[in-house]
Steps between C-alpha positions, in 0.01 A plus 500: 500500500230767507609650833851611396367639172223692680748635757747602229224668297376693807851622583562613141168686494575672830853590384374645170242714685767637733741575216229672295408722795861594573598585144219738412611844392401746762396839371714780633326732741507856379449771755194715445586869494308709746347823386547819692203732490553868553195690610453856396216741551307539179204712412197299403360565155145425398452198278254567219189283523483202270259548213346263251362611172176314429507380142279262308642153487439193291171312512419158365244398243243280668352221286141583397349216706668643817452873426369724777427869544643712782459875564713736708340808662667777702322679782511876437494600869850604609451390862424146383677436165398135467534284193220249434556206266172333399460156344241521220491136389542374145532169322749377758274604788498158668867431425649775718639359822647825633525867405820661639529879504822693567522880524849652479525853641749765377715443813537128407268375776239246397150403601371153418162336510335189361159352443458121487252361248372846401153536359355788300510823697764390754740783580846532654550849646848622589641833612652718230673838506409842363759456224544219246486138616572186303234227513580139413224238483593132466240228448576146615287247315386158621746350250784666693572749221557861604424799281594864563189669361571857619835673554443874461573831666187672638534871582288652772214690333515877547 
């Protein structure tokens, strides 16, 4: 009794699969238009260089138990306009996992540097320009919290 039922069930399953495959709506194929490109001789015009305007950005208030001090100094020699960011310590001295420094130049290029587990007096020195650069300092704490402690424009001293 089981054999005829199993055979009938298998045939019905096979038939339903074939019917389902044959009755699917096929999507019409639309031809893709081809573009014709006409080449002409054009004079090349100069593209103005991209500029960024360094502007102070938001900083975050660090809780007193994690507070730290950081200073930014510009080198006054035009052949070597470096920017030095120095970690000065603070109440959160042992809680700083990493000090990340980003310098954004007026032409939108960036310099980045970092110091892992900084201690008092540790410095990150990056190349600046002889104009105004934006300096962003982000502290990553051992808790995983990140604080932007400096986000200012620093003009080259004249």
